[in-house]
N, C-alpha and C positions, 0 to 999 in steps of 0.2 A: 692251194692249188689255182692254176692259172685254169681257165676255159676257152678257147678257142671260138669264137662265134660265126657261124658260118651260116649268113643267109642266102647263099647262092642256093644251097639245096631246099631251101622253099623257093624262091623264085622258077625252079625248075618245075614245079607245079602251077604256074600262076592261073593256069586256065583253069584249074580245080578249085584255087581259091574263089577266082572271079565267079565261077559257078553256085559256089557256096556264097558269095555274096548279093549276088541275083535274089535266090531265094529267100536269104534274110531278110532281104528288103520286101520283096514279095510277102511275108507272111508278117512282116512289121505292118506295112499300109493295111492289109485284112483287120487283123487286131486294133491298129488306132484309128481306123474308122468306126469297124462296129464295136469297139471298146467304149469310145466315146460316145456314139450312138445313143447305143443302150443303157450306158451311164446317164446320160440326158433323161433319156425316158422314166428309168427307174429313179434318179433324183429328183424328179417330177411327180411321180408316184408317192416317193417318200413325204414328198412336203406337202402331199393333196390333203383336205380338211377330208377325204371321205377314207374312213375305216377300212373298208374293201379292196382299196388301191396300198393305202399306208401301210397294213402290216405285212401282205406278201413282200412288198419290197424291201420289207426291214427284214425279214425271214434272208431273202437271197444277201441281203448286202452282208449279214454275219456270218451267214454261211461260206458264202466266196471269199470275206476278208479274211478269216481265221481257219481259213484251211489252206495248205502249202500247194503251190501253184503246180511243181513240178508233180506231187499226188494226183491231182486234178487230171493232169495231161498222162500219167499212167492210168489213171481209171479211164478216162475216153479211148484210149486204146487199146488197154486191154479187156475192161471190164465190160463196157459199153455194147462192141459186138456180140454178147454173148445175151444180152437183154433185146439187142436189136435184130433184124431179120438181114443185116446186109452190114458188109467189112466197111473199115474207118480208115484211110492214108493217116500216114505220119504228119502230115501238113492239117488235115482237117482236126486230128487228135489236137494238136500241140496250139492250134487257131482257138478249138475250144477253151480251152484251160487258160490260156492268157486271156482270151476275150473278157472271160466272164468274170477272172479273178480283177482283171481293170476295168471292167465295169461297175463292180462294187465299190473301188474305190473311186473314179468318177462321180459314182452318183451323191457319195459324201462331201466330195470336191464342188458340184452344183448345186447339192442344199445347203451347204456352207453360204455359197457363194449370193443364191437367193434371199437368205435369213440375215444376210449380214444388209441390207439394203432396209432404210429407213420405213418402218410400218407406215407412214404418213403419205410416202407415194402411193400405195395399196389402196388407202383410204381418199386420194385424191384422184383417182382412176373412175373406182367407185362411184364417186362425186359426179361425177358429168356422164355417166352412163353406161360403163365401161364393162365386160362381161370380164369374168375371171382370168380364161385365155388369152384373152384381148391386153388387159394388162401384163400378163407375165411375158406376152412375146414381146409388145412395142414399147413398155415401160421398163419392168425389171430385169429382164435377161441381158438387153444392152449396156446397160450397167454392171450388173454381176460377172459378165464375162471378162469385163476389164479387171475386175479384183480378181478375178480366177485363172489368169491368164499364168502367172510364174507357177501356180501348182498345177494346171493342164499342161505346162512345159515340162515338168518334171516327170510328170505323168507319163507323158510321150518319151523322154529319156527313159526311164523304168520299162516301159513296152519292149526301146528297142533291144533295149541290158536282154531281158528275159528271151528275145527269142531263141538266145545261147540253151536255153531249156528243152528246147526240138530237138537240139543234137541226142539228149537218152532217148530217143526213139527211134533213131536210124534218121531221123531227117538232115537233108543232106544242106545243112547251111554252112556257115563260114565258119564256127568251130568245129561241127562233123568235119568238113573237108582238111582242115587244121590237124586234125587228130588224127585223120589219116597217115597225112605225111609223115607227121610225127611217128610215127607206127612204122612207115618207111623206111627213113633213114635214120630215127632215132636221134632226134634233134627236138624235143618238146617246147625247151625254153627257145628257138629261135621260132616255132611255129605260133606257140602261145601268141609270143611278143607282136609277132606283126597281126596277127589278131585283135591284139588289146591295139595296138598303132591304127588300123584301119577304123576301130570304134570311134577314137578317137576325134580323128579326121572328120568324122562325117558328122559326130554329135557336137564337139567345139564351135563350128560356125553356125550351126540351128541356135545353139545359148545363147552367142554374141547376138545374133538377129535378132534375137526373142527381147533380149536386153535394151535392143534400138528401136524395139518396137513398142516396149513400155516408155522410154524415154518419149516417145515421139507421141505415145499417146496420152501420158502426163501433161506433156505442153499444149497439146488439145482441148485438156480438161482447163 
């Protein structure tokens, strides 16, 4: 059976796809910045010697890491308004679900990176009178971030791809727009192929740039 490809029917609705792409980039930036920032805070708490910080961080990580992101998004969108006295938009619900899930995974990346640093560097910092937070900020984290760069890059890529889950609650991202185009023109193969190509065109240069940055940092070492 031959299939006649018709990308012209998708091109007709390029403005709708452009709007969807802008919405995708919006939620991606929100989730990337919030997820990594919260992940760093939780990762530091997870590594803290204080139990009252370590235990809540561990519970947060285990809960959001071991429950589906889509279920979390549905919960924020449908259940949260029942418990709270205000409505929640599809953007907010999707951003909360993706951000909290990403923060849980990012926290483990940060914790693992910190633990990979030689304990002798902690001892050296204490020997010259530095406080715990100063050792972390000035000695440990700069080295750990270099080791965590590949994992953090993968995390960013996963966040970008997870933004497509927002379409499940009618957030007008690029996948949601492609679904509408497919329903109008009966061309799901072309519509979803365009989405895949758009994601590849955005992510592949980012990955190559990250490889170049890793090589540059390796030379600096």
